[in-house]
One Martini backbone bead per residue (centre of mass of N, CA, C, O) as a GRO file, in nm:
protein
  162
    1MET     BB    1  -1.899   0.795  -0.126
    2ARG     BB    2  -1.646   0.567  -0.011
    3ILE     BB    3  -1.306   0.572  -0.115
    4GLY     BB    4  -1.037   0.343  -0.160
    5PHE     BB    5  -0.669   0.355  -0.178
    6ASP     BB    6  -0.407   0.237  -0.278
    7LEU     BB    7  -0.088   0.331  -0.361
    8ASP     BB    8   0.098   0.108  -0.459
    9GLY     BB    9  -0.010   0.044  -0.795
   10VAL     BB   10  -0.244   0.273  -0.815
   11LEU     BB   11  -0.141   0.590  -0.756
   12CYS     BB   12   0.152   0.473  -0.786
   13ASP     BB   13   0.435   0.386  -0.890
   14TYR     BB   14   0.550   0.031  -0.912
   15ASP     BB   15   0.833  -0.189  -0.855
   16ASP     BB   16   0.856  -0.496  -0.739
   17ALA     BB   17   1.146  -0.585  -0.811
   18VAL     BB   18   1.295  -0.338  -0.698
   19PHE     BB   19   1.182  -0.356  -0.408
   20HIS     BB   20   1.305  -0.642  -0.345
   21MET     BB   21   1.598  -0.552  -0.386
   22ILE     BB   22   1.607  -0.337  -0.168
   23ASN     BB   23   1.531  -0.540   0.071
   24ARG     BB   24   1.836  -0.678   0.032
   25LEU     BB   25   1.980  -0.479   0.162
   26PRO     BB   26   2.162  -0.355   0.380
   27ARG     BB   27   2.055  -0.212   0.656
   28GLU     BB   28   2.229   0.065   0.620
   29GLU     BB   29   2.082   0.111   0.314
   30LEU     BB   30   1.769   0.084   0.317
   31ARG     BB   31   1.649   0.357   0.398
   32VAL     BB   32   1.769   0.531   0.172
   33ALA     BB   33   1.649   0.364  -0.065
   34GLN     BB   34   1.351   0.397   0.012
   35ILE     BB   35   1.338   0.707   0.002
   36HIS     BB   36   1.417   0.736  -0.290
   37TYR     BB   37   1.212   0.558  -0.423
   38PHE     BB   38   0.942   0.699  -0.307
   39SER     BB   39   1.016   1.003  -0.396
   40THR     BB   40   1.013   0.913  -0.727
   41ARG     BB   41   0.727   0.875  -0.768
   42LYS     BB   42   0.449   0.841  -0.985
   43PRO     BB   43   0.157   0.908  -1.097
   44LEU     BB   44  -0.134   0.705  -1.229
   45LEU     BB   45  -0.410   0.825  -1.101
   46ASP     BB   46  -0.718   0.992  -1.142
   47THR     BB   47  -0.947   1.017  -0.904
   48GLU     BB   48  -1.159   1.216  -1.030
   49LEU     BB   49  -1.266   1.000  -1.246
   50LEU     BB   50  -1.423   0.828  -0.992
   51LEU     BB   51  -1.586   1.075  -0.905
   52HIS     BB   52  -1.864   1.202  -0.741
   53GLU     BB   53  -2.072   1.388  -0.614
   54GLY     BB   54  -1.986   1.349  -0.262
   55ASP     BB   55  -1.737   1.210  -0.284
   56GLU     BB   56  -1.476   1.026  -0.117
   57TYR     BB   57  -1.115   0.994  -0.046
   58HIS     BB   58  -0.880   0.734   0.053
   59VAL     BB   59  -0.561   0.656   0.174
   60ILE     BB   60  -0.434   0.310   0.196
   61THR     BB   61  -0.126   0.210   0.336
   62GLY     BB   62   0.147  -0.035   0.393
   63ARG     BB   63   0.350   0.143   0.475
   64ASN     BB   64   0.585   0.229   0.670
   65GLN     BB   65   0.663   0.448   0.935
   66GLY     BB   66   0.935   0.552   0.801
   67LEU     BB   67   0.733   0.672   0.548
   68ARG     BB   68   0.517   0.871   0.644
   69GLU     BB   69   0.613   1.163   0.571
   70LEU     BB   70   0.670   1.110   0.273
   71THR     BB   71   0.382   1.023   0.206
   72LEU     BB   72   0.235   1.283   0.291
   73MET     BB   73   0.390   1.464   0.090
   74TRP     BB   74   0.316   1.320  -0.172
   75CYS     BB   75   0.003   1.343  -0.139
   76ALA     BB   76  -0.015   1.650  -0.121
   77ARG     BB   77   0.107   1.695  -0.412
   78HIS     BB   78  -0.078   1.458  -0.578
   79LEU     BB   79  -0.343   1.431  -0.345
   80PRO     BB   80  -0.528   1.689  -0.233
   81GLY     BB   81  -0.833   1.537  -0.224
   82ALA     BB   82  -0.779   1.382   0.021
   83ALA     BB   83  -0.929   1.312   0.322
   84SER     BB   84  -0.697   1.083   0.365
   85VAL     BB   85  -0.389   0.941   0.514
   86GLN     BB   86  -0.303   0.593   0.560
   87VAL     BB   87  -0.044   0.447   0.765
   88VAL     BB   88  -0.029   0.083   0.845
   89GLY     BB   89   0.238   0.016   0.884
   90GLY     BB   90   0.510  -0.069   1.046
   91THR     BB   91   0.798  -0.131   1.130
   92PRO     BB   92   1.086  -0.119   1.003
   93ARG     BB   93   1.298  -0.368   0.901
   94TYR     BB   94   1.574  -0.218   0.997
   95GLU     BB   95   1.474  -0.243   1.322
   96PHE     BB   96   1.534  -0.545   1.300
   97THR     BB   97   1.612  -0.842   1.362
   98GLU     BB   98   1.634  -1.146   1.223
   99GLU     BB   99   1.464  -1.286   1.439
  100GLU     BB  100   1.227  -1.084   1.444
  101LEU     BB  101   1.137  -1.122   1.147
  102THR     BB  102   1.027  -1.424   1.183
  103ASP     BB  103   0.779  -1.309   1.390
  104LEU     BB  104   0.618  -1.173   1.189
  105ASP     BB  105   0.325  -1.062   1.058
  106PRO     BB  106   0.234  -1.097   0.726
  107GLU     BB  107  -0.066  -0.933   0.786
  108PHE     BB  108  -0.038  -0.655   0.919
  109SER     BB  109  -0.107  -0.450   0.688
  110LEU     BB  110  -0.376  -0.580   0.606
  111LYS     BB  111  -0.516  -0.535   0.880
  112GLY     BB  112  -0.487  -0.232   0.869
  113LYS     BB  113  -0.661  -0.191   0.628
  114ARG     BB  114  -0.917  -0.322   0.728
  115ASP     BB  115  -0.953  -0.127   0.975
  116LYS     BB  116  -0.974   0.136   0.804
  117ILE     BB  117  -1.212   0.060   0.628
  118VAL     BB  118  -1.408   0.039   0.869
  119GLU     BB  119  -1.358   0.313   1.012
  120LEU     BB  120  -1.431   0.486   0.731
  121GLY     BB  121  -1.654   0.354   0.553
  122ILE     BB  122  -1.581   0.186   0.312
  123ASP     BB  123  -1.718   0.080  -0.008
  124VAL     BB  124  -1.450   0.115  -0.194
  125TYR     BB  125  -1.151  -0.082  -0.293
  126PHE     BB  126  -0.826  -0.029  -0.421
  127GLU     BB  127  -0.616  -0.309  -0.540
  128ASP     BB  128  -0.320  -0.473  -0.671
  129GLU     BB  129  -0.294  -0.726  -0.490
  130PRO     BB  130  -0.422  -1.035  -0.523
  131ARG     BB  131  -0.397  -1.142  -0.232
  132ASN     BB  132  -0.532  -0.894  -0.100
  133VAL     BB  133  -0.800  -0.913  -0.239
  134ARG     BB  134  -0.880  -1.192  -0.133
  135ARG     BB  135  -0.853  -1.127   0.174
  136LEU     BB  136  -1.041  -0.880   0.191
  137ARG     BB  137  -1.293  -1.031   0.089
  138GLU     BB  138  -1.301  -1.218   0.335
  139MET     BB  139  -1.302  -0.990   0.562
  140LEU     BB  140  -1.500  -0.790   0.354
  141PRO     BB  141  -1.806  -0.868   0.227
  142GLY     BB  142  -1.932  -0.549   0.230
  143VAL     BB  143  -1.689  -0.483   0.036
  144ALA     BB  144  -1.556  -0.345  -0.251
  145ILE     BB  145  -1.299  -0.523  -0.405
  146ILE     BB  146  -1.062  -0.390  -0.637
  147GLN     BB  147  -0.876  -0.474  -0.901
  148TYR     BB  148  -0.581  -0.270  -0.969
  149GLY     BB  149  -0.352  -0.365  -1.137
  150GLY     BB  150  -0.068  -0.517  -1.122
  151ILE     BB  151   0.012  -0.860  -1.093
  152LEU     BB  152   0.041  -1.166  -1.142
  153GLU     BB  153   0.057  -1.405  -0.907
  154SER     BB  154   0.249  -1.599  -1.078
  155GLU     BB  155   0.473  -1.339  -1.103
  156HIS     BB  156   0.545  -1.326  -0.830
  157PRO     BB  157   0.838  -1.347  -0.650
  158SER     BB  158   0.702  -1.530  -0.408
  159THR     BB  159   0.569  -1.757  -0.637
  160ARG     BB  160   0.798  -1.836  -0.791
  161GLY     BB  161   0.852  -2.181  -0.804
  162ALA     BB  162   0.604  -2.303  -0.613
   0.00000   0.00000   0.00000
């Protein structure tokens, strides 16, 4: 069986509120803050506990390409059994102008996850974000998308007060 895991909030600790605060930093401080934040994350889940003989697992993360090398190093240290690590996010936010940011596809990373799940023939995918679970289930009816970890959708910073 081929199993896929999201990284942040599933395989490594992730604080949604802190991450959203970091993303509000001035552009010149954002890259350094993101690198520090992601390099200090701790593992959450021992993937070996979910694998049976012959199973393989892949990490498919929506992290941006500016964090690619850091992500690969973190996974090599903490997840050496991964068959692959796929970083499907796009260009880092700090490389866009404010005007360009408004034109970005809000589902870019999600579509990247979908494409990698199909390309790798993933049978089961673990995701922490409730909205992503719902959308991936719509996009990939033949794949078991399992919600693991995360926060209640009603408590997500982008939906509070909506």
